[in-house]
DRENPADO-325253 format. One record per atom (N, C-alpha, C): x, z, y; atom name. Coordinates in steps of 0.2 Angstrom, whole numbers, plus 5000, padded with zeros to 4 digits. Atoms other than C-alpha are relative to their C-alpha. Example, Ala and Ser with C-alpha at 12.3 -4.5 7.8 and 13.67 -1.06 7.14 Angstrom:
DRENPADO-325253
<pt><u>5004</u><w>5000</w><v>4994</v><name>N</name></pt>
<pt><u>5062</u><w>5039</w><v>4978</v><name>CA</name></pt>
<pt><u>5004</u><w>5000</w><v>5006</v><name>C</name></pt>
<pt><u>4996</u><w>4999</w><v>4994</v><name>N</name></pt>
<pt><u>5068</u><w>5036</w><v>4995</v><name>CA</name></pt>
<pt><u>4996</u><w>5003</w><v>5005</v><name>C</name></pt>
***
This chain:
DRENPADO-325253
<pt><u>5005</u><w>4995</w><v>4995</v><name>N</name></pt>
<pt><u>5097</u><w>5067</w><v>4961</v><name>CA</name></pt>
<pt><u>4993</u><w>4999</w><v>5001</v><name>C</name></pt>
<pt><u>5008</u><w>4998</w><v>5000</v><name>N</name></pt>
<pt><u>5079</u><w>5072</w><v>4960</v><name>CA</name></pt>
<pt><u>4998</u><w>5002</w><v>5006</v><name>C</name></pt>
<pt><u>5003</u><w>4997</w><v>4995</v><name>N</name></pt>
<pt><u>5070</u><w>5073</w><v>4974</v><name>CA</name></pt>
<pt><u>4995</u><w>5005</w><v>5000</v><name>C</name></pt>
<pt><u>5006</u><w>4994</w><v>5001</v><name>N</name></pt>
<pt><u>5058</u><w>5087</w><v>4977</v><name>CA</name></pt>
<pt><u>4992</u><w>4998</w><v>5001</v><name>C</name></pt>
<pt><u>5006</u><w>5003</w><v>4999</v><name>N</name></pt>
<pt><u>5041</u><w>5087</w><v>4979</v><name>CA</name></pt>
<pt><u>4998</u><w>4998</w><v>5007</v><name>C</name></pt>
<pt><u>4999</u><w>4999</w><v>4993</v><name>N</name></pt>
<pt><u>5041</u><w>5092</w><v>4997</v><name>CA</name></pt>
<pt><u>5003</u><w>4996</w><v>5002</v><name>C</name></pt>
<pt><u>4994</u><w>5007</w><v>4996</v><name>N</name></pt>
<pt><u>5054</u><w>5078</w><v>5001</v><name>CA</name></pt>
<pt><u>4994</u><w>4996</w><v>4997</v><name>C</name></pt>
<pt><u>5002</u><w>5008</w><v>5003</v><name>N</name></pt>
<pt><u>5046</u><w>5065</w><v>4990</v><name>CA</name></pt>
<pt><u>4991</u><w>4999</w><v>5006</v><name>C</name></pt>
<pt><u>5006</u><w>5001</w><v>4994</v><name>N</name></pt>
<pt><u>5029</u><w>5069</w><v>5002</v><name>CA</name></pt>
<pt><u>5001</u><w>4998</w><v>5005</v><name>C</name></pt>
<pt><u>4999</u><w>5002</w><v>4992</v><name>N</name></pt>
<pt><u>5036</u><w>5069</w><v>5021</v><name>CA</name></pt>
<pt><u>5004</u><w>4994</w><v>4997</v><name>C</name></pt>
<pt><u>4997</u><w>5008</w><v>4999</v><name>N</name></pt>
<pt><u>5048</u><w>5054</w><v>5013</v><name>CA</name></pt>
<pt><u>4992</u><w>4994</w><v>4999</v><name>C</name></pt>
<pt><u>5005</u><w>5006</w><v>5001</v><name>N</name></pt>
<pt><u>5031</u><w>5045</w><v>5008</v><name>CA</name></pt>
<pt><u>4995</u><w>4999</w><v>5007</v><name>C</name></pt>
<pt><u>5003</u><w>5002</w><v>4993</v><name>N</name></pt>
<pt><u>5022</u><w>5048</w><v>5023</v><name>CA</name></pt>
<pt><u>5005</u><w>4996</w><v>5005</v><name>C</name></pt>
<pt><u>4996</u><w>5007</w><v>4996</v><name>N</name></pt>
<pt><u>5036</u><w>5042</w><v>5034</v><name>CA</name></pt>
<pt><u>5000</u><w>4993</w><v>4997</v><name>C</name></pt>
<pt><u>4998</u><w>5008</w><v>5002</v><name>N</name></pt>
<pt><u>5038</u><w>5026</w><v>5025</v><name>CA</name></pt>
<pt><u>4995</u><w>4997</w><v>5000</v><name>C</name></pt>
<pt><u>5008</u><w>5003</w><v>5000</v><name>N</name></pt>
<pt><u>5018</u><w>5023</w><v>5027</v><name>CA</name></pt>
<pt><u>4999</u><w>5001</w><v>5008</v><name>C</name></pt>
<pt><u>5002</u><w>5000</w><v>4990</v><name>N</name></pt>
<pt><u>5017</u><w>5028</w><v>5046</v><name>CA</name></pt>
<pt><u>5006</u><w>4997</w><v>5004</v><name>C</name></pt>
<pt><u>4994</u><w>5005</w><v>4996</v><name>N</name></pt>
<pt><u>5036</u><w>5021</w><v>5050</v><name>CA</name></pt>
<pt><u>5001</u><w>4992</w><v>4998</v><name>C</name></pt>
<pt><u>4997</u><w>5008</w><v>5005</v><name>N</name></pt>
<pt><u>5042</u><w>5008</w><v>5038</v><name>CA</name></pt>
<pt><u>4996</u><w>4995</w><v>4998</v><name>C</name></pt>
<pt><u>5002</u><w>5007</w><v>5002</v><name>N</name></pt>
<pt><u>5028</u><w>4999</w><v>5032</v><name>CA</name></pt>
<pt><u>4998</u><w>4993</w><v>5005</v><name>C</name></pt>
<pt><u>5002</u><w>5003</w><v>4993</v><name>N</name></pt>
<pt><u>5022</u><w>4994</w><v>5051</v><name>CA</name></pt>
<pt><u>5005</u><w>4996</w><v>5004</v><name>C</name></pt>
<pt><u>4994</u><w>5004</w><v>4997</v><name>N</name></pt>
<pt><u>5038</u><w>4989</w><v>5054</v><name>CA</name></pt>
<pt><u>5002</u><w>4995</w><v>4996</v><name>C</name></pt>
<pt><u>5000</u><w>5004</w><v>5004</v><name>N</name></pt>
<pt><u>5040</u><w>4979</w><v>5038</v><name>CA</name></pt>
<pt><u>4995</u><w>4993</w><v>5001</v><name>C</name></pt>
<pt><u>5006</u><w>5005</w><v>4997</v><name>N</name></pt>
<pt><u>5022</u><w>4971</w><v>5043</v><name>CA</name></pt>
<pt><u>5003</u><w>4993</w><v>5003</v><name>C</name></pt>
<pt><u>4996</u><w>5003</w><v>4992</v><name>N</name></pt>
<pt><u>5033</u><w>4966</w><v>5060</v><name>CA</name></pt>
<pt><u>5004</u><w>4993</w><v>4996</v><name>C</name></pt>
<pt><u>4992</u><w>5003</w><v>5004</v><name>N</name></pt>
<pt><u>5048</u><w>4959</w><v>5050</v><name>CA</name></pt>
<pt><u>4995</u><w>4994</w><v>4996</v><name>C</name></pt>
<pt><u>5004</u><w>5006</w><v>5003</v><name>N</name></pt>
<pt><u>5036</u><w>4948</w><v>5038</v><name>CA</name></pt>
<pt><u>4996</u><w>4996</w><v>5004</v><name>C</name></pt>
<pt><u>5004</u><w>5005</w><v>4995</v><name>N</name></pt>
<pt><u>5025</u><w>4941</w><v>5050</v><name>CA</name></pt>
<pt><u>5006</u><w>4995</w><v>5005</v><name>C</name></pt>
<pt><u>4995</u><w>5004</w><v>4998</v><name>N</name></pt>
<pt><u>5043</u><w>4937</w><v>5060</v><name>CA</name></pt>
<pt><u>5004</u><w>4994</w><v>4996</v><name>C</name></pt>
<pt><u>4996</u><w>5006</w><v>5003</v><name>N</name></pt>
<pt><u>5050</u><w>4927</w><v>5048</v><name>CA</name></pt>
<pt><u>4997</u><w>4994</w><v>4998</v><name>C</name></pt>
<pt><u>5007</u><w>5004</w><v>5000</v><name>N</name></pt>
<pt><u>5033</u><w>4918</w><v>5043</v><name>CA</name></pt>
<pt><u>5000</u><w>4996</w><v>5006</v><name>C</name></pt>
<pt><u>5003</u><w>5003</w><v>4992</v><name>N</name></pt>
<pt><u>5034</u><w>4914</w><v>5061</v><name>CA</name></pt>
<pt><u>5006</u><w>4993</w><v>4999</v><name>C</name></pt>
<pt><u>4995</u><w>5005</w><v>4999</v><name>N</name></pt>
<pt><u>5050</u><w>4906</w><v>5060</v><name>CA</name></pt>
<pt><u>5003</u><w>4993</w><v>4996</v><name>C</name></pt>
<pt><u>5001</u><w>5008</w><v>5004</v><name>N</name></pt>
<pt><u>5046</u><w>4893</w><v>5047</v><name>CA</name></pt>
<pt><u>4994</u><w>4996</w><v>5004</v><name>C</name></pt>
<pt><u>5003</u><w>5002</w><v>4997</v><name>N</name></pt>
<pt><u>5036</u><w>4887</w><v>5060</v><name>CA</name></pt>
<pt><u>4992</u><w>4998</w><v>4996</v><name>C</name></pt>
<pt><u>5008</u><w>5003</w><v>5002</v><name>N</name></pt>
<pt><u>5018</u><w>4888</w><v>5052</v><name>CA</name></pt>
<pt><u>5000</u><w>4999</w><v>4995</v><name>C</name></pt>
<pt><u>4999</u><w>5001</w><v>5007</v><name>N</name></pt>
<pt><u>5018</u><w>4885</w><v>5034</v><name>CA</name></pt>
<pt><u>4992</u><w>4998</w><v>4998</v><name>C</name></pt>
<pt><u>5008</u><w>5003</w><v>5002</v><name>N</name></pt>
<pt><u>5001</u><w>4877</w><v>5026</v><name>CA</name></pt>
<pt><u>4998</u><w>5009</w><v>4999</v><name>C</name></pt>
<pt><u>5005</u><w>4995</w><v>5000</v><name>N</name></pt>
<pt><u>4988</u><w>4891</w><v>5024</v><name>CA</name></pt>
<pt><u>5001</u><w>5001</w><v>4992</v><name>C</name></pt>
<pt><u>4997</u><w>5000</w><v>5008</v><name>N</name></pt>
<pt><u>4993</u><w>4891</w><v>5005</v><name>CA</name></pt>
<pt><u>5008</u><w>5002</w><v>4998</v><name>C</name></pt>
<pt><u>4993</u><w>4998</w><v>5001</v><name>N</name></pt>
<pt><u>5010</u><w>4893</w><v>5007</v><name>CA</name></pt>
<pt><u>5003</u><w>5008</w><v>5002</v><name>C</name></pt>
<pt><u>5001</u><w>4992</w><v>4996</v><name>N</name></pt>
<pt><u>5008</u><w>4907</w><v>5020</v><name>CA</name></pt>
<pt><u>4998</u><w>5005</w><v>4997</v><name>C</name></pt>
<pt><u>5001</u><w>4993</w><v>5003</v><name>N</name></pt>
<pt><u>4998</u><w>4917</w><v>5010</v><name>CA</name></pt>
<pt><u>5002</u><w>5002</w><v>4994</v><name>C</name></pt>
<pt><u>4997</u><w>4999</w><v>5006</v><name>N</name></pt>
<pt><u>5008</u><w>4915</w><v>4994</v><name>CA</name></pt>
<pt><u>5006</u><w>5005</w><v>5003</v><name>C</name></pt>
<pt><u>4994</u><w>4996</w><v>4995</v><name>N</name></pt>
<pt><u>5023</u><w>4922</w><v>5007</v><name>CA</name></pt>
<pt><u>4996</u><w>5008</w><v>4998</v><name>C</name></pt>
<pt><u>5002</u><w>4993</w><v>4999</v><name>N</name></pt>
<pt><u>5011</u><w>4937</w><v>5011</v><name>CA</name></pt>
<pt><u>4997</u><w>5004</w><v>4994</v><name>C</name></pt>
<pt><u>5000</u><w>4997</w><v>5008</v><name>N</name></pt>
<pt><u>5006</u><w>4941</w><v>4995</v><name>CA</name></pt>
<pt><u>5004</u><w>5003</w><v>4996</v><name>C</name></pt>
<pt><u>4994</u><w>5000</w><v>5003</v><name>N</name></pt>
<pt><u>5023</u><w>4940</w><v>4988</v><name>CA</name></pt>
<pt><u>5004</u><w>5008</w><v>5003</v><name>C</name></pt>
<pt><u>4996</u><w>4993</w><v>4996</v><name>N</name></pt>
<pt><u>5031</u><w>4953</w><v>5001</v><name>CA</name></pt>
<pt><u>4993</u><w>5006</w><v>5002</v><name>C</name></pt>
<pt><u>5004</u><w>4996</w><v>4999</v><name>N</name></pt>
<pt><u>5014</u><w>4962</w><v>5003</v><name>CA</name></pt>
<pt><u>5005</u><w>5006</w><v>4990</v><name>C</name></pt>
<pt><u>4996</u><w>4999</w><v>5004</v><name>N</name></pt>
<pt><u>5021</u><w>4966</w><v>4984</v><name>CA</name></pt>
<pt><u>5006</u><w>5005</w><v>4998</v><name>C</name></pt>
<pt><u>4989</u><w>4998</w><v>5002</v><name>N</name></pt>
<pt><u>5041</u><w>4968</w><v>4985</v><name>CA</name></pt>
<pt><u>5000</u><w>5007</w><v>5004</v><name>C</name></pt>
<pt><u>4997</u><w>4994</w><v>4997</v><name>N</name></pt>
<pt><u>5040</u><w>4982</w><v>4995</v><name>CA</name></pt>
<pt><u>4999</u><w>5006</w><v>4998</v><name>C</name></pt>
<pt><u>5004</u><w>4993</w><v>5005</v><name>N</name></pt>
<pt><u>5031</u><w>4993</w><v>4982</v><name>CA</name></pt>
<pt><u>5006</u><w>5002</w><v>4996</v><name>C</name></pt>
<pt><u>4996</u><w>4999</w><v>5006</v><name>N</name></pt>
<pt><u>5046</u><w>4991</w><v>4967</v><name>CA</name></pt>
<pt><u>5004</u><w>5005</w><v>5003</v><name>C</name></pt>
<pt><u>4996</u><w>4995</w><v>4999</v><name>N</name></pt>
<pt><u>5059</u><w>5000</w><v>4976</v><name>CA</name></pt>
<pt><u>4999</u><w>5007</w><v>5004</v><name>C</name></pt>
<pt><u>5001</u><w>4992</w><v>4998</v><name>N</name></pt>
<pt><u>5050</u><w>5014</w><v>4983</v><name>CA</name></pt>
<pt><u>4993</u><w>5003</w><v>4994</v><name>C</name></pt>
<pt><u>5004</u><w>4997</w><v>5006</v><name>N</name></pt>
<pt><u>5040</u><w>5017</w><v>4966</v><name>CA</name></pt>
<pt><u>5000</u><w>5008</w><v>5000</v><name>C</name></pt>
<pt><u>4996</u><w>4991</w><v>5002</v><name>N</name></pt>
<pt><u>5050</u><w>5034</w><v>4964</v><name>CA</name></pt>
<pt><u>4997</u><w>5004</w><v>5005</v><name>C</name></pt>
<pt><u>5001</u><w>4995</w><v>4994</v><name>N</name></pt>
<pt><u>5045</u><w>5041</w><v>4981</v><name>CA</name></pt>
<pt><u>4993</u><w>5000</w><v>4998</v><name>C</name></pt>
<pt><u>5008</u><w>4998</w><v>5000</v><name>N</name></pt>
<pt><u>5026</u><w>5039</w><v>4979</v><name>CA</name></pt>
<pt><u>4998</u><w>5001</w><v>4992</v><name>C</name></pt>
<pt><u>5004</u><w>4998</w><v>5009</v><name>N</name></pt>
<pt><u>5023</u><w>5041</w><v>4960</v><name>CA</name></pt>
<pt><u>4998</u><w>5010</w><v>5002</v><name>C</name></pt>
<pt><u>5002</u><w>4993</w><v>4999</v><name>N</name></pt>
<pt><u>5015</u><w>5060</w><v>4959</v><name>CA</name></pt>
<pt><u>4999</u><w>5001</w><v>5006</v><name>C</name></pt>
<pt><u>5000</u><w>4998</w><v>4991</v><name>N</name></pt>
<pt><u>5013</u><w>5061</w><v>4978</v><name>CA</name></pt>
<pt><u>4993</u><w>5004</w><v>5001</v><name>C</name></pt>
<pt><u>5007</u><w>4997</w><v>5002</v><name>N</name></pt>
<pt><u>4994</u><w>5063</w><v>4975</v><name>CA</name></pt>
<pt><u>4997</u><w>5006</w><v>4997</v><name>C</name></pt>
<pt><u>5004</u><w>4994</w><v>5003</v><name>N</name></pt>
<pt><u>4993</u><w>5077</w><v>4964</v><name>CA</name></pt>
<pt><u>5004</u><w>5005</w><v>5003</v><name>C</name></pt>
<pt><u>4998</u><w>4994</w><v>4996</v><name>N</name></pt>
<pt><u>4996</u><w>5095</w><v>4966</v><name>CA</name></pt>
<pt><u>5008</u><w>5000</w><v>4998</v><name>C</name></pt>
<pt><u>4993</u><w>4999</w><v>5000</v><name>N</name></pt>
<pt><u>5014</u><w>5102</w><v>4968</v><name>CA</name></pt>
<pt><u>5001</u><w>5002</w><v>4994</v><name>C</name></pt>
<pt><u>4998</u><w>4999</w><v>5005</v><name>N</name></pt>
<pt><u>5022</u><w>5105</w><v>4952</v><name>CA</name></pt>
<pt><u>5002</u><w>5006</w><v>5000</v><name>C</name></pt>
<pt><u>4996</u><w>4991</w><v>5001</v><name>N</name></pt>
<pt><u>5034</u><w>5118</w><v>4957</v><name>CA</name></pt>
<pt><u>4996</u><w>5005</w><v>5004</v><name>C</name></pt>
<pt><u>5003</u><w>4996</w><v>4996</v><name>N</name></pt>
<pt><u>5020</u><w>5128</w><v>4967</v><name>CA</name></pt>
<pt><u>4998</u><w>5005</w><v>4993</v><name>C</name></pt>
<pt><u>5002</u><w>4993</w><v>5006</v><name>N</name></pt>
<pt><u>5016</u><w>5146</w><v>4957</v><name>CA</name></pt>
<pt><u>4995</u><w>4999</w><v>4999</v><name>C</name></pt>
<pt><u>5007</u><w>5002</w><v>5001</v><name>N</name></pt>
<pt><u>4999</u><w>5144</w><v>4949</v><name>CA</name></pt>
<pt><u>4998</u><w>5006</w><v>5000</v><name>C</name></pt>
<pt><u>5005</u><w>4993</w><v>4998</v><name>N</name></pt>
<pt><u>4987</u><w>5155</w><v>4952</v><name>CA</name></pt>
<pt><u>4994</u><w>5000</w><v>4993</v><name>C</name></pt>
<pt><u>5006</u><w>4999</w><v>5002</v><name>N</name></pt>
<pt><u>4977</u><w>5159</w><v>4937</v><name>CA</name></pt>
<pt><u>4997</u><w>5004</w><v>4997</v><name>C</name></pt>
<pt><u>5003</u><w>4995</w><v>5001</v><name>N</name></pt>
<pt><u>4966</u><w>5172</w><v>4938</v><name>CA</name></pt>
<pt><u>4992</u><w>4999</w><v>4995</v><name>C</name></pt>
<pt><u>5004</u><w>5005</w><v>5003</v><name>N</name></pt>
<pt><u>4954</u><w>5170</w><v>4926</v><name>CA</name></pt>
<pt><u>4995</u><w>5008</w><v>4999</v><name>C</name></pt>
***
């Protein structure tokens, strides 16, 4: 099932405004559960988690910054 352009835009905004901050809080909480590992390990964990969230949501964000492909074109020359 393909999402429409408008639905993908709304969903991507929801993910960025609500989902990403929640994900950051969860990631920081998980690192704190490890009782503050060394600086390098902590950095690697944050970099890994920072990249990990993108892959499942790639389809939602793809093409959102471009013009609506379903909108009627106004080709007046």
